[in-house]
N, C-alpha and C positions, 0 to 999 in steps of 0.2 A: 254529274257520277264522278267524276275526278277527286270530289271535296270527299265522297263520300267511302267512295277507293283506298285515301292517304289517312280517313277516322277508324275506316277497322282495321288497316294495316299499323295504324298505333297504336290498336287496343289491344292487337294482338305480338307484338312486340312488350308492349307490359306484360301483358299475361306470361308470357316464356322467360320474362328476367324474372316474375315473380313465381314462379316455379323452377325453372332450373339450377338455385341453390340446392332444395332438396331433393331431387333429383338420386334414384341411389343407393339413400339412407334411409335409414329405417328409425322412428322413435327420435328423431335429431334433437330433439328439442326436452328430452327424459333425461331429467336428475335423479337420481335416490344415494343413499346415505349410508354409507358398512359404518356398524359401532361394532370394534372388535378388538382384543387385546394385541404386544405389539406383536405375538412369534403366531398371530394366523392375518397376517398384513399380506396383501398381493403387495408383487412386487409394479411397481408402475411401467417397464413393456408389459405384465399380462396384463392390467387394466387396460393400457390402450389400445390391443388384441382385442379386448370387450367390448372398447369402446367403437373400434372398427366393424367387430363383427355385429352389435347390433346398434350403435346409435344412440347405446342406454352411458351414458357417463358415468362415472362414481364414484364420491369423497367419501375418503375415507377416517373415520372420527379414530384414534387409535387411543381404547383407553382400557386402565387397566384393572385387571379382572375385577377383582372384586369392588369397584365402583358399577358395570356394565346394570347389575341387579337393581340396584337402588337409580340408577336414571333412570332405566324403563320402569319404575315401579311409579317415582312423579311424575315424568313426564302422563304415563295411563292418569292416573287419577284424574288431571284436568284433560280426556277425551284429546290426546296427541302420541304422536307416535317420538320415541329418541329417536329412533331412526327407521330408515327403513326395512335394515336387517342389520338383524345385528346377533352378536353369539346370543349363545343358546348351552350353557352347561347342563351338561343329564341329568341335574340334583336341582334345578328350577324348575323344570318341565312340567311336574305337579301343581303348582304353586302357578304355574304363566296362565296354562291351563283353567281350572280352578276360577281364576281372574279372566281371564278369556281373551288373555293380551296379545295373543298369536291364532295367528295365518293358516288356514289346514293345508299343507303343500300336497298336491303331487306328484307321485311316482310309479312311475311303469314295473310290471311285474321284476324283471331281469332287474334293475335296480333296486328294488328291494329284496333280496333274495343275493346279491354281490352283496349288501353291506350289512351284518346281522345286526350290526348296533344298534338297531335304528328301530329297535326293538323296546329300548331306553326311550325315546321318542317319542312313543304312541302311544297313547289313551284313546280308547275308548273308540278303536279303531283307527283312527283321526291321526298322520302321521306331522308332527309338531316343528320339528326340526331337522335337518340330516346332517349325521355326520360328518365332521371334513378333518379332524384331527384324534388320532386313533391310539387308545390306552387300554390295557385290559390287562387280568395281572397273567401271572405264569413266574414259577420257577426257577429260583438256579442256585446253584453247587459250587463251591469248589473241591476242582480237581482233582487240585493237588494234595490238599490236607484230608480231602476225601480219600484220596490212594494212601497215603500215609498214615491214614488211621485203619486202613483196610475193611475200608465199605463202600456201595453199590447208593446209585442213582436210588435214594428215597420212592415210596409206592405211596404208602400211607403216611398221616401223620403221627401215624401209634410209633412205625416203623423213624420218624424226623424228630422225636422225641428219644427215640432209644438212641438213639446216632448223633443226636447233637451230646447226650450226657454222655455218652465215651469219647468224645471229641476233647469234652471238659475234662475226662479223669486221667486222661492221657496225658496231657499237662500243652496239646498245643492250641488251642485260645481259650480265653477262660468266660465268656460271650459269646458261642459261638451261635446263635440264633438268633435275628432279630425282628423288631416290630410296632410298631408306632401303638406308644401307651400313655400319649398326651392327651388331654381334654381335647383333642377338635378332629377337624372331621377325619381325616387321615383313619383316626382310632375304631370311628364310627365306619366307615368304608372297611376294617381288615376285619371288625368281628364281623360283617359280610360276606365280605367275600370266603372267610374263613369257614363258616359255618353255611352257606355256597355252595366249595367247594367235598366241604363233607360232605353233606345231607341234600343237598336241592335246593328246600324249604327250611327258608327262612323264618316269612311272614305266611301268616293263614290267608283264609280268602278273605278277612273281614280285616286283613290288614294291622293284624294282631301279632307278636310275636311267635312265632313257633317253641315253647319251653323248650321243650325235650334236645330239637335238637342249637338252639340258640346257648342254653346249659351247658350243652356239652363241648359247646367253642371256648365259652368263659373258665368250663377246667378244665380244658385245654393251655389258656393262657396261663391260669395260675397256676400252671404244675408246674410252667416253661417258668416262670419267673422265682418261686418259690425254691425253684433247683438252681437257681442262678444262673442258669442257661440264658439269656436275658440281661444286656446292658441294664438296671437301673437309671442313666442319666435320657434312657428311650423316654420314661416315667412324664417327665420336663422338654426333650426334648424338640426340636421340629422333625416333622413326618420325615421330610427326602436327609437329611439327616442321619436318620437310623437307616434308611436304607444306602447310604452312605459306607456303611460297616463292611458294606459285601466289596464296595470296591479301594475301601482300605490295604483290605483285607482281613479285618476284625470278625468278623462272621464268616461263616466258613456256607452258611444256608438261609434263604430267604425266597418266598412269595413276594414279588417286588412290580413296581410300574417295567408297561416295557421297553420304557425307555431306555435301561437300566443295559436292553442287549451292546448298544451301542457303548451305555457309558463302559463298562466294565470293560471293552477294549480302547478306549482314550488316552492313548499318550499324557495328556495334558489332566488327567483328574484318576487314573486309576493307578493300582501299583499289582494286576492281578491280572494284566496282558496278555491273553491267554492262558488263563488259566481257570476260566467262568463257565462254564457249561448250562442253554438256558432252555426248560423240560418243563413239559407238560405235567399242571401242577401234582399234586396227591392229592386222594381222596383218603373215606372213610380206611373203604376195601378195596375199593383197588383207584389206581391214577383218576383221578378228575374228568367227569365228563362231562362238565359247565365250570364255565367260569362268567367274573364278570365284568363287563366293561365301567370306563368311568370317562369315557367323551367329551370330545367341547365338538357343538354343531352354531349350524345357522338357523336359523330362522326369520318370515317376515312375522311384520310386529301387524296386527287389527287393524291399527287407527292410521297405519303407513297413506297417505293419499297414492300410490304408483305399488301398487299392491305386485301387479300386471309384470311391469319388470325388474320388480323385487327376489320373482319370484325365479325368475330367468336368469336375474343373476347364481341365486340361488343353484339353478344345474347347472350353470356352468362351472360354479367355482367348486361346485362337489363331482363335478363330469371322470370317468376313465382319465380324459387326457389332464387337466389340471392335477387329478391327486398323484398323479406320476409326474406331473414337473413339481408340484409345492413340496414332495419328498426329494426333488431333485434339488430343489433351488433354496429349500427351508429344511429342512433337516425335516416337516411334519410326516407320521407314518403314516401309510397311509386306512384306511376302512374301511376302501371296498377290496376283498381279498384276490381280487384278480388282479389290480394293481399290486398288493402284497406281494402276490404267488410271482407273476415276473419281476418285482425287483432283487428277489431270492437266486429268482434262474438266470436273474442275467451276471448274481453275482456284486451284484450296484451295493443290496443291503446284507453286509459279512456278518460270519459268525451268527446268523439266524436261529437257530439249533431248532429246537420245536415250534418255532414264532407261530408259524403258519398251519403245524396242525390241531395249537391248541385256538388259532382268530378261529378255527371254525365249531370253537366250543362258545361261542363269545351269546350266551343268555341274556335275560329280567331278571332279577334275582325277583320282585314288584309284579305278584298275578295282575294287579289292577294297573300296573303301568307306578313309574312317581308318588307313592302320596302328594297331597297340597301341603300339607306340616312335615315336610319332607324336613327340613331347618330347625324343627322345633324337638322331631325326635332326633335328630341327627346328636342334635348336645345331650336330652337325655345320655345317649346311649359314651360317648364318650366320656361323660363326666362320669357315671358307672365305674367303667371299666376304667377311668385313671383311678378314681377308688379303690377299687378293684389293687389294679399295682402297686398302690400305696398302701396296701394292709390294712385300709381301712372301713375292709368292706368282702367276706368271702362273696361266690361264687355268686348265689345261693340270692344274699340279698343286692345283689349288684345287679342278676336279672328280677327281681319282685320292684327295685327300684327302678328301672329302665320301664319295664312290663306297665306298672302303673300308671304312668305316665304317657308311656304311647296305648294305651286298652282305652285313658280320659278322649286323646286326641282323633282314634280312629272313628268314636262314639259321638264327636261331636255332629 
């Protein structure tokens, strides 16, 4: 009997030793990988807190934005995941959905309503990524130059054209308006958001271009170029350099990235501190009623072997708590309107202007979600606009060139 009791005691002690290390922890053996550009990498402290809360360890792979898409594609062709959680740019969503590379995500209704840019990450009712870094188009004007010219905040692009001509005529600035015109992605998005701000409809329901509205935008750009209101250097300059004409004081008005809300008052890069106001962008006959977002998101790859843990990370990383910390510690602009408003009201986000008023206008210009041929479409648009700005095409010819390629892509 004593022998049996001793055996039972030994077994119980052994079982206790085996179980004890796992007590109180969740998913202690689970590890996931996060592939993200440098600007989106959480701090070590943040990742440690996530591990403490969930038991899930996150291994970060910091990869250049330009390389992430290719790494995902190469791995997926071999039925493998480049990482469990990956950067998902808004412009990749259609292609990734068509290829079946992303796992649909589940969000509560209140979260969906709090993140309007989710519309760019949703296809056929499926959420394929959650935005974490905000960027949408907002208007900016130099109040000092406008006062000097006796002008007031513009409400329409027709007013913008008249105002820019007045500033030039008075010799205040040589090139008062700025817009990307190179053969690159920034020129494509510029034509899309310009049309969207003015006329709401950029694409028809079959993903082809709306001729009337797009042509009107091309004619506006052509008018501004031929009037000498845009610096000819924009034809070859990088997008960011065209926008920096505002911070250098060389441009009086632009519609551009939300990052310039901070840039215009950054002593390290701005010559117009305290002189630029962020406004709701102009529209066709009144202020714009919608704006376009160009946000960065994260998603879970289909071939991930840790989908549940990966989605747990996505929900944590894009939560209200983390959105607030990402702005405070990494200057990542919140995609949640509730957090954006909180930062503005607390004074942490300074000189916000119409940032909050414009944020609630975010919608997607793509009626069926971002198409899977976006990359090819972007090339067609930017090349045609660049040729027009260089004087090689008329607005009508530019439209016909891009439209022929996009219509062919849409019919495939």
